C-alpha positions as CSV (number, residue, x, y, z in Angstrom):
1,X,0.4,4.0,-15.0
2,X,3.6,5.2,-13.4
3,X,5.9,2.9,-11.4
4,X,5.8,2.7,-7.6
5,X,9.4,3.5,-6.8
6,X,8.7,7.2,-6.1
7,X,5.3,6.9,-4.4
8,X,4.9,7.8,-0.7
9,X,2.7,5.7,1.4
10,X,-0.1,8.3,1.3
11,X,0.0,8.6,-2.5
12,X,0.0,4.8,-2.9
13,X,-2.9,4.4,-0.4
14,X,-4.9,7.2,-2.2
15,X,-4.4,5.5,-5.6
16,X,-5.3,2.1,-4.1
17,X,-8.5,3.6,-2.7
18,X,-9.4,5.0,-6.1
19,X,-8.8,1.7,-7.7
20,X,-11.0,-0.1,-5.2
21,X,-13.8,2.4,-5.8
22,X,-13.5,1.9,-9.6
23,X,-13.6,-1.8,-9.3
24,X,-16.5,-1.8,-6.9
25,X,-18.5,0.4,-9.3
26,X,-18.3,-2.4,-11.8
27,X,-18.4,-0.1,-14.8
28,X,-15.0,-0.8,-16.3
29,X,-14.4,-3.2,-19.2
30,X,-12.8,-6.4,-18.2
31,X,-9.3,-5.6,-19.6
32,X,-9.3,-2.3,-17.7
33,X,-10.5,-4.0,-14.5
34,X,-7.7,-6.6,-14.8
35,X,-5.1,-3.8,-15.2
36,X,-6.5,-1.9,-12.2
37,X,-6.5,-5.2,-10.2
38,X,-2.9,-5.8,-11.0
39,X,-1.9,-2.3,-10.1
40,X,-3.8,-2.6,-6.9
41,X,-1.9,-5.7,-5.9
42,X,1.4,-3.9,-6.6
43,X,0.2,-0.9,-4.4
44,X,-0.9,-3.3,-1.6
45,X,2.6,-4.8,-1.6
46,X,4.2,-1.3,-1.6
47,X,2.1,-0.1,1.3
48,X,2.9,-3.2,3.3
49,X,6.6,-2.8,2.6
50,X,6.5,0.9,3.6
51,X,4.6,0.1,6.8
52,X,7.1,-2.6,7.6
53,X,10.0,-0.2,7.1
54,X,8.3,2.4,9.3
55,X,7.7,-0.2,12.0
56,X,11.4,-1.2,11.9
57,X,12.5,2.4,12.1
58,X,10.2,3.0,15.1
59,X,11.7,0.0,16.9
60,X,15.2,1.2,16.1
61,X,14.4,4.7,17.5
62,X,12.7,3.3,20.7
63,X,14.8,4.4,23.7
64,X,14.0,1.4,25.8
65,X,14.7,-1.1,23.0
66,X,11.3,-2.7,23.4
67,X,9.3,-3.6,20.4
68,X,6.2,-1.6,19.6
69,X,2.9,-3.1,18.5
70,X,2.9,-4.0,14.8
71,X,1.5,-1.3,12.5
72,X,-0.3,-3.9,10.5
73,X,-1.3,-7.5,11.1
74,X,1.2,-10.1,9.8
């Protein structure tokens, strides 16, 4: 599987959704399930980091300087 450095949030989220569907189906061999699980954890971290960066950027662009509500729970 490719690295995550060039993935957009949307691409990472779409891949994560596919991985979840595959794991929930329960039809993969154990070694493939473990590899998908590890990839999923990497994608979860990437999505969280990208959301955090977007939240920071929104706060920086805010005209009134007030914080906006978090995009995701901490």
